[in-house]
C-alpha positions in Angstrom: -55.8 -26.9 -24.3 -52.5 -25.1 -24.0 -49.2 -26.1 -25.6 -46.9 -25.7 -22.6 -43.7 -25.7 -24.6 -45.0 -22.9 -26.9 -45.9 -20.9 -23.8 -42.4 -21.5 -22.4 -41.0 -19.9 -25.6 -43.3 -16.9 -25.3 -42.6 -16.3 -21.7 -38.9 -16.8 -22.1 -38.9 -13.9 -24.6 -40.9 -11.8 -22.1 -38.6 -12.7 -19.2 -35.5 -11.8 -21.2 -36.8 -8.2 -21.8 -38.3 -7.8 -18.3 -36.3 -5.9 -15.7 -36.9 -8.6 -13.1 -36.0 -11.5 -15.4 -39.2 -13.4 -15.1 -42.6 -14.0 -16.6 -45.5 -16.1 -15.4 -49.0 -17.2 -16.4 -51.8 -18.8 -14.3 -52.7 -22.0 -16.2 -55.4 -23.3 -14.0 -57.5 -21.9 -11.1 -60.1 -24.4 -9.9 -61.2 -23.9 -6.3 -58.1 -24.3 -4.1 -56.0 -25.8 -7.0 -53.7 -23.5 -9.0 -51.1 -24.3 -11.6 -48.8 -21.6 -12.8 -46.0 -21.5 -15.4 -43.1 -19.5 -14.2 -40.2 -18.7 -16.5 -36.9 -17.3 -15.1 -33.7 -16.1 -16.8 -30.4 -17.4 -15.5 -29.6 -16.0 -12.1 -33.1 -14.7 -11.4 -34.4 -15.5 -7.9 -37.8 -15.6 -6.4 -36.9 -14.5 -2.9 -37.8 -16.3 0.3 -41.6 -16.8 0.7 -44.1 -19.1 2.4 -45.4 -22.3 1.1 -49.1 -22.8 0.3 -51.0 -25.7 2.0 -49.4 -28.1 -0.5 -47.3 -27.5 -3.6 -45.1 -29.2 -6.2 -42.6 -28.0 -8.7 -42.0 -29.6 -12.1 -39.1 -28.4 -14.3 -40.0 -28.1 -18.0 -36.7 -26.5 -19.0 -33.3 -25.6 -17.5 -32.2 -26.1 -13.9 -33.4 -24.4 -10.7 -32.2 -24.3 -7.1 -34.8 -24.7 -4.4 -33.5 -23.4 -1.1 -35.2 -24.3 2.2 -34.1 -24.4 5.9 -33.4 -28.1 5.2 -30.8 -27.2 2.6 -30.6 -26.7 -1.1 -32.1 -28.9 -3.8 -31.2 -28.7 -7.4 -33.8 -29.8 -10.0 -33.2 -30.3 -13.7 -35.4 -30.7 -16.8 -38.0 -33.3 -16.3 -37.6 -33.5 -12.5 -40.4 -33.0 -10.0 -40.4 -32.4 -6.3 -42.8 -31.5 -3.5 -42.1 -28.1 -1.9 -41.5 -28.5 1.8 -43.8 -26.8 4.3 -41.3 -24.1 5.2 -40.1 -20.8 3.8 -38.1 -21.2 0.6 -36.6 -19.5 -2.4 -36.1 -20.5 -6.0 -33.2 -19.5 -8.2 -32.8 -20.2 -12.0 -29.4 -21.8 -12.6 -30.1 -21.7 -16.3 -32.9 -20.1 -18.3 -35.7 -22.1 -16.7 -39.4 -22.9 -16.9 -41.3 -24.6 -14.1 -44.9 -25.6 -13.4 -45.9 -24.8 -9.9 -48.9 -26.7 -8.7 -50.4 -25.4 -5.4 -53.3 -26.1 -3.2 -54.1 -22.8 -1.4 -56.8 -24.0 1.0 -59.1 -26.9 1.7 
């Protein structure tokens, strides 16, 4: 069993020293289900990319901006949202940690 908040602290330190401002860890890979911890320093962006079959984003720490063709969505600590089925990007508005849950195929 993993302590997510301890992992956030470890990955935040890694992200702060990484040239790209981020650090991630695959928490669970069970068939088509994947859960990943993604930690981003303020201003770091995950550029536009496609959505898996189904995905959600849960913010453990900080604030992030999820940008889609439908417009921007800001999520703060403790907030959860489905990721729309369209290309999107993610930007850390503060030092942030999110759990991405994705179904990659059925």
